[in-house]
C-alpha positions in Angstrom: 82.2 90.9 101.6 82.9 92.0 98.0 83.0 95.6 96.8 79.5 96.7 95.9 78.7 97.9 92.4 77.3 101.1 93.9 80.7 101.8 95.4 82.5 101.0 92.2 80.2 103.4 90.4 81.3 106.4 92.5 85.0 105.6 92.9 87.5 107.3 90.6 91.3 107.1 90.2 92.8 109.8 92.5 95.6 110.4 90.0 93.6 111.0 86.8 89.9 110.9 87.9 89.1 108.1 85.5 86.9 105.1 86.2 88.3 102.1 88.1 87.3 98.5 87.6 87.8 95.4 89.7 90.8 93.4 88.7 90.3 89.8 87.4 91.7 88.5 90.7 89.4 90.7 92.8 92.2 92.0 94.9 92.5 95.5 93.5 90.9 98.3 91.5 92.5 99.2 88.2 92.2 102.6 86.5 91.0 102.3 82.9 93.1 105.3 81.9 96.5 105.4 83.7 96.6 101.6 84.6 97.2 102.2 88.3 96.1 99.3 90.5 94.9 100.2 93.9 94.9 97.4 96.5 91.8 96.2 98.4 92.7 95.3 102.0 90.1 93.8 104.3 87.4 94.7 101.8 88.4 98.3 101.8 89.9 99.9 98.6 93.1 101.8 99.4 92.8 104.7 97.0 96.2 106.3 97.7 98.5 107.1 94.8 101.5 106.0 96.8 100.0 102.6 97.4 99.2 101.9 93.7 101.2 99.8 91.3 101.2 100.4 87.6 100.3 97.5 85.3 100.7 97.4 81.5 97.6 98.1 79.4 97.6 94.4 78.2 96.8 93.2 81.7 93.0 93.6 81.4 90.5 93.6 84.2 87.1 92.1 84.4 84.0 93.9 85.3 
C-alpha cells in the first residue's frame, strides 16, 4: 500500500513545518525546505527528526 495523496497533503516536516514530497525511490518523504528525508517503514512515514537524513538540494524528489 502506497502513501495516499490525502496523507501527503496534510503531512509537514516536523523540523521546519514545510511541505514534504515522496522521494523518487518511494522509500521516504523529503522536505522541500530543509531537505530532510524521513523514512517510510511498513507503509508508515516515520516523521521523527532524529530518524531523518539530510540530502543535498540537487537530489530532487518526484511528486
